[in-house]
C-alpha positions in Angstrom: 97.3 32.6 106.5 94.7 34.0 109.0 91.3 35.3 108.1 90.0 38.4 109.9 87.8 36.3 112.0 90.5 34.1 113.4 92.4 37.6 114.0 89.4 38.9 116.1 89.1 35.6 118.0 92.7 35.9 118.9 92.5 39.6 119.8 89.6 38.8 122.0 91.4 35.8 123.6 94.4 37.9 124.4 92.2 40.6 125.8 90.3 38.4 128.0 93.6 36.9 129.3 95.0 40.4 130.1 91.8 41.4 131.9 91.9 37.9 133.9 95.6 38.7 134.7 95.0 42.2 136.0 91.8 41.0 138.0 93.9 38.2 139.6 96.7 40.8 140.5 94.1 43.1 142.2 92.5 40.2 144.2 96.0 38.7 145.3 97.6 42.1 146.2 95.2 45.1 146.9 92.4 43.3 148.5 94.5 41.6 151.3 96.4 44.9 151.9 93.0 46.7 152.3 91.7 44.3 154.6 94.9 44.1 156.8 94.6 48.0 157.0 91.0 47.9 158.2 91.9 45.2 160.7 94.7 47.4 162.2 92.6 50.4 162.3 89.9 48.4 164.1 92.6 47.1 166.6 93.9 50.7 167.2 90.5 52.1 167.9 89.7 49.3 170.5 93.1 50.0 172.2 92.2 53.7 172.1 89.0 53.0 173.6 90.5 51.0 176.5 93.0 53.7 177.0 90.2 56.3 177.4 88.1 53.9 179.7 91.2 53.5 181.9 91.9 57.3 182.2 88.2 57.9 183.3 88.3 55.3 186.1 
C-alpha cells in the first residue's frame, strides 16, 4: 500500500505541521502577554518616578 519513502514523507509533513502549530500558538499567546507585562511594568515605573519627584518638591 505505502512504500517506506511515502511513510517518511508523511511523518515529515506531520512533524512540520505540529511544529508550525506550536510556533503559532506561542506567537499568538505568549508574546502579547510578555509585551503587555513589559508595558505595564514601564508604566508603573513612570508612575513611581513621578510620585518620588512630587514628594521631593
